N, C-alpha and C positions, 0 to 999 in steps of 0.2 A: 660547255659540254665536257671538255677534256678536264677542266679543274673539278667539275662535279664527280666525274668517273674516279679521278685519283683521290678526291676527299673520301668517297665511299670505299675505295680500295684499301685506304689507310685504316678506316674504322674495322673493316672486314679482316684485315691482316692481323690487327690486334686481338679480335675475337677468336680468330683461327689459331693464332699462336698460343693464346691462353688456354683454349680447349685442348689442343694437342699436348700440351706440357702437363695439364691435369690428368688426362687420360694416361700419359706416360708414367707419371708419379703414382697412379692408381695401379697400373701394371706392374711397376717395381715393387710397390708394397705388397701386392697380391702374390708375386713371386716369392717375396721375402717370407711372407707369412706361411706359404706352403711348406718352406723348408722346415718350419717348426710344427707342422701339423700334428706330430706325435706328442708335442708338448714336453719342452726341455726346461730344466730349472738350472740357472747359473748359481754357483756357490763360490763366494770369495770372502776375503777377510777385509774388514773396514768398510769405508764408504765409496771407495774409488777402485773400480775393478782392475784397471790398468796398473795400479800400485800395490795390488793385494799380493800376499806371500802365504801359500798354504804348504806347510811341510809334508813331504812324501809319507811320513809315519802316519798322517791323517788318512791317506789315500789307502794304506795297507789294510785297514780294518773295514773299509767300505765293501760291503757284501752285496754288491749289485752291479749292473752294467753302468759304465761311466766313461767319459773322456776327460783327459787332463790337458790343459792348455797352458803354455808359458809365454809371456809376452814381455818384450823389451823394446824401449824407444831407442832408435838408432838413426844413423845418417848413412845415405849412399854418397860416397864421394865421387864427383865428377870433374876431375881436375881442380879448377879454381871455384867451383861451385859445389854445392851439396843439396841433397833433398831429404828432408826429415820424414821418417816413416816408422811403422811398427813392424818388427819381426815377430812372428808366432811360430811355435813348434806345437805339434799335436801329438799326444799319446792317446790313441784310440784302440785298445785291445779287443773291444767287443764291437767294432765297427758301428758304433752308435750314430756317427755323423755321416757316414758313407760319403767322404771327401775324395774318394777315388785318387789316391796316390798323394795326398797332401802330407803324408808321413815321410820325411826325406831322410836320408842317411849321409853321413859325412858332410861334405861341403857343396851339396847341391842346393839350389835356390828356386822357388817359383815367384815370378813377378806378378803382381796384380795388373790387370788390364788397364785401370786408371792410372797407375803408377808408370806403366810403360808408356802411355800417351804424354804424361807429363815429361818424361825423360826425352822422348822424341821431339817434344816442343823445344827442348834445350839441345837439338841437334845430336843427341846420343841414340844411335840405332841399336835397339835390343834385339838380340838373336840368340838361339839356342847355342850353348858353348862358350859364350863370351864370358869374361872374368868381371866380377863386380866386388868392389871393396866396401864393406860395412865398417862403420867407426863409432865407438862410444867412449867418450872421455879420451883416455890415451891407449885404447884398444882397437886393433884393427883385425878384420878377418877377410880374406879373399875367397870368394865363391864362385861357382860356375852355374850359369843359368841353365836350368833344365826345361823350362817352359813357362807358359803364361796361365794364370788361373783367373777365373771369374765365376764366383759362387755367391750364393745369397746368405751364407753363414757368416762371413767375415768380410770386411771392407776390400773393395778392389784397389785401394791404394796401400794395402799392406803386403807383406812378403812372407811366404812360407819358408822355414828353415829347420834344420834339425835341432834336437835339444842340445847337442854338442856345441853348436853355434851360439844359442842363446847364453849357455853357461860361459862361454869364453868372453862374450861381451859384458855379461854380468855374473860374476862367479858366485853371487849371493844366491842364485837359482840353481846351483848345482844339485842340491837335493830338496827341491821345492818347485812348486807350480804357482802360476797366477790365479787360475780359477778352474773349477770342475764343472762339467755339464753332466746332469743326472736326468733320467726319466722322471717326469712328475708322478708316475705311479709308485715310486719309492717313498711313500708318505712317511713311514716310520724313520728311515735313514735321514730324510730331509729335517724332520722335526729334531732328531738327535743332533744334527749338525747345527741347527738354530740354538738349541740349548747350550751348546759349546761356545756360542758367541759369533758364528759365522752369518754373513748376510746371504739370503737366497732371493732370487729374482726370477720370476717366471718370464721366459722369453716370449711366450704366447701374450702375456699382458702387454709386453712393449710393442709387439705388432699390432694388437688391438687398439693401443694408444695411437699409433701411426695412421691405422685406417680411420679412426674417428676423426683425425686431423684432415684426412682426405675428404671425407664426407662433408666437413665444415667448409672446405674450400670448394667442393663442387656446389654447395648450396650458395656460395658467393657468385657463382657464374650467372645466376638469373640477374644479379646487379650489372654484371658486365654485358650481358645481352641486351638489358633494358637501356643502359647507357649508350650503347653503339646503336641501338635502334632510334633512340631520340636524336641523336646527332645526325643520323642519316636522314630521318624525317625533316628536320630543320634544314639541313643542307640542300635536299631536293626541292623543299617548298620554296626557300629563297631564291635559288638559281632558276627554277622554273617560272616563278613570278617575274623575274628579270626578263627571261627569254620571251615570255608571251607579251610583256610590255612592249619589247622590241619588235615583236612579230604581229602586231595588231593589224598592220595593213595587210599582211598576208592572210591573216585569219578572215578579214573582211572580204578579200578577194574569193576565198574559198566559199564563204557564205553567199555572195552574190552569184557564184556559179552553181548554187544549189546544194552545197554541202550541208547536210543535216547536223543538228546538234549532237547526235549520237556519234557521227562519223568524226567530228573535230574533237570530241572527248577522247575517242579511241585512238586518234592519232597522237595526241599528247601522252596518253596512258602507255601506249606501246613504246614511245620514245623514253619513257620513264623506266619501264621494264627493261629495255635494252641497256640503258645506261646503268642500272642497278646489277644487271647480270653481268656486264662487262666488268664493272668494278668489283663485283663479288669474285669472279674468277681470278682477276689480278690479285685481289687481296688475299685469296686463299694461298695462292702461289708464294707471295711475299711473307704471308704468316709462317708457312712451313720453313721457308729458307731462313728467317729470322730466329724461329725456334730452335732449329738445328745449329745454327751459328752460335747462339747464345750457350747452348750445351757444349759445344765443341771448343769454345774459347774460355770456359770457366777454369781449366786447369792453369791458364796463363796468369790468373790473379790468386792462385793457390787454393781454389775451391774445387773439390772433385764431386761432380753430379753423377748420380745413379739414374738419372731420368733419361729416358729415350723418347722424344716426341713421337706420338702415335698418329699415323695417317688412317683414320677410321671413317666409316661412313657418316657418323655424328659430326666429326670435326671438319668434314668438307661440306656435307649437305646443309647443316644447321646454319653456318655463317652465311651462305649463299642465299638460303630461305629468309634469313632475317633481312639481308640486304634488299632482296626483291619485295617483300612484303612492306618493309619500312618506306622503300622508294615509292610504292604504289600509294600508301598512306599520305606521304609528304607531297606527292604530285596530284592528288585527286582534287583538291581544292583549286589550285591554279588551272588545272585542265578544265575543270567544270566552269569556272569563270570565262576561260576561253571560248568554251562551247555555248555559252549564254549571251555572248556579244550581240546586241540588236542592231543590225545593219539597215533593217527596213525602216525604222523611225528616222535614222540618218539620211537614208536615201530620199524619203519624203521631204 
């Protein structure tokens, strides 16, 4: 019985963890999509946004609301170790992005939440007012932490700095930006920039692509549910068959004492429900612990996850429901065989 319960728990934990991660991915994507609900167009030079250079003279004649972003790849020096990241400065004169203080002055810095977690995994405590050294090639800049940022516009393992800092690390960006963000309503200006050879990319189309991927993953959940159900059915069927074979003498005694076929069937089905329910509850708990542990430890291997496992009604009830129904299906045939054992013929 113990091995059966734990076998069911393993199947349910896998199902629970998968559902909670998919729902977390869906929530993160929805949040990301909401940030661009007004429709923004990224304008950059070439095919790689992070390597793009747009001269400030281009920005001067843009007669519409815009935000100009400058990005530089850098390293955070941590004694004998370093962490690679991207530093971004934002010039948003029309408050198009509504980033609430992401435009910094002088030597302030905002650390991304995921980057903060990675630094703390290296035993570096991040707090307001501490000094951080950024390095690129032979250039270094010492900055002071002003806070932690977590937003859906830019990655949480990036850092926000002032334009002055970016140009110190990369003097080439002194009078240039990496990319521009415009409202998609500025069709004429966007077409003009495209004619001049700039690449334009709808951020809404990016989020739609992500959402399509989520829907495809959600469709694959049916396969995960079916696989888990089949394993549980076979597991319960096999174990209950063995248990009934070992309990034939007890079943005969119940029959001799007047137990009906319905009573014997109910006893074994109730046992199946109890085992499945217990395994389901244990599996749900293990599944959530495993999913959260997986997300928490991804920074240790250099991967930053934006997914937060979701504990919803569906991620809890569906695995338990699948476990109970599968257990009943798997246990019905052995239970029925036990209830139909004919002790009268043997008695005669």
